[in-house]
C-alpha positions, 0 to 999 in steps of 0.5 A, a space after each residue: 460488545 465485539 460489534 461496538 469495538 469493531 464499529 469503532 475501529 472502522 470509524 478510526 481507519 475512516 477518520 484517520 485515513 480521510 485526514 492523512 489523505 488530506 495531508 498527503 494531497 496538500 502537503 506530503 505528495 510534493 514533499 515524498 515526490 522530491 524525495 522519491 525522485 532523489 532517492 530513486 534515481 539510482 535504482 531507476 538507472 539500473 532498471 534503464 529508466 533515463 527520465 522520470 516525469 510527473 506521471 499517473 504512477 506517482 498519483 498512487 504513491 498515496 497507497 502509504 496512507 492506508 498502510 500506516 492507519 491499519 499498522 496504527 490502529 490494529 489491535 494486538 500488535 506489540 510496539 515492536 511489530 508495529 515500529 518494525 513493521 511501518 519501518 519494513 512496510 515503508 521500505 517495501 512500499 518505496 521499492 514497489 513505487 520504484 518498480 511501478 515507475 520503471 514499468 510505466 517508463 519501460 511500457 511506453 518506450 521501444 523496450 516495451 514488452 508488449 504492443 498495448 502499454 496498458 497491458 504492462 502497466 495496469 497489474 503493476 498498478 493493481 499490484 502497487 495498490 494492493 501490496 500495502 493490505 497484503 503487507 498489513 495482512 502478513 504483519 498482523 497475521 494473528 489478528 487477520 487469522 482470528 477474525 477469518 476463523 471467528 467469520 467462518 466459524 460463524 458462518 458454519 454455524 448458522 448454516 448448520 442451523 
């Protein structure tokens, strides 16, 4: 029964992710980019960013999709925790996007911290990519704890047999 439920969750995750990613690529990316530029401009200005052009960093903005899907399909989350997690999560992901765009801009200016822009941008991009999953794991900590506990108990009992 547990395996069937797990398979169903994986299928839900895949189907929702594919559909929402397609919607993101077709429509939402451009809408979010316009929204982002308007809302982030004052914050980016405070960080020393003088212009924001189309950039590789903006392609990473799709990371809202897996976070949203995980928050929607995670079993056992109360409605309050689910909605609160989405609101707080979206805000924090937005701030990650601001940070990534600022790091990317500054990495290619005379103010860059190293002579190699890639070594500056890569860690920021990886953090931005991983952040939605880390955030989900914090919000869904009970589920994550239970799953990990079962996995390690199952592995321990198999090893002792």
